[in-house]
Structure formats: C-alpha cells, structure tokens
N, C-alpha and C positions, 0 to 999 in steps of 0.2 A: 095860668099860661098852658097851652095845649102842647101836646106831644108833636114834635116836627115830623116823625114818621108816619104817625096816623093822619095828620094833615096831608102829607103827600101822597099816602095811599089812597085817600079819599079823593084827591084831585085826579089821580091816575084812572081810578074806576069811573069818575064822571067823563073824562077824555074817551075811555073805551066804550062806555055807553053811547057816545055821540058817533063813533066810527061805524063804517059799514063792516059787518061780520066778516064778509069776504076779503076785506082788505086785511084785517087782522089775521086770518088763517094764511094769507100769503106771506105776510111779514114773519109769521112763525115759520113756516116752512122756509124762507129764504134765510133765516138764522142759522138754520142747519144745513145749509148748502143745496138744498133740494129746489129744483125748478118748477115752480107751479105754472100752469098753464090751463087755459080755458077752452073749451071744445068749438068756441066759433073760431078762434084764432087757428087752432089745429085744422078744422074743416077748410078754412080759406088757404092755409098753406098746402094742403094736398090738393085743393082745386087748382092752385097756380102751377103746381108740379105737373099734374095732368094735363093742363092746358098748353104747358110749355114742350110737351113732347110732340114729335112729328111722326108720329106711326099711324095716323088715321083713327085714332080712337082704340087701337086694338089693345093697349096696356089697360085703358080704363075698363074696356069690356071684361078682360081677364080678371082684373081685380074686383069687379062687381060679382062675377062668377064665383069666385072663390069666397067673398064675402057671404053671398047667399048660401053656399053650402055649409058654412059655418054658422048660419041662422043670423048673421048682421046684416046690415043694409049700408049701401053707400049712398047718403042723401045730399050728395053735392049737386050744384047747379049743373045742368047739362048744357053744354055749349049751344048756341043758338043755330048756328049753321056749320056742320062739319064738313071742311073742305077736304077734298081726297088728297092724300099725300102725294107731294111732288117729288118725283125721283131726283137724287143728287145729280148735279151737273157731271157728265163724264169727263174723266180726267185723261190728258194725253200721257201716254207712256212712251218710254224710250227718251232718247236724246234729242233735244232741240237744238238746232244750228242755225 
C-alpha cells in the first residue's frame, strides 16, 4: 500500500504542471493579499480615464511630456478625432423670482 501523502503530492504536482504558470503566480500573490494586475488592463484603464476628461487632451499631452522626460512612453491608443472642448453652460447668478 502506498503512502497517501506521497500520492497526494504526486497529484498536486500533476495538476500544477497542467496549469498556466501565470495563473499559479497570480494565485500565490492573492494568498498574501497582493493584487496582481496585467499591463493590458492597466493600459486600458488609463486610456478610459484620459478619454473621460473634457479638457481637450491637455492632460494627455502633459502626461506624455512628463513620461518622455523620464524616458518612458505612453503607448495608448490616440482618440480618432479630438473634438474641441465645449465650454460649460454659463450659470445664472443671483436670485430668480
């Protein structure tokens, strides 16, 4: 009769060999409370943030300039057609009767 511990360890090794190594690494990080992320998701989130701003692309240009100075690059998809920023509707001041 074989040792149940050795049999269980053999089964665990077989399962780990079949699993994606990235998945195993993410699971190890999750055990210790660290949140793993992948660069594609991060790039997409930053792109959505920058697209949601209504400053006519000024913040995007400022960010790109700062990254160039540090030696990095912002390789996000550039919006197809940047529309000029529409000024906010003027608000009426004072008391309305």
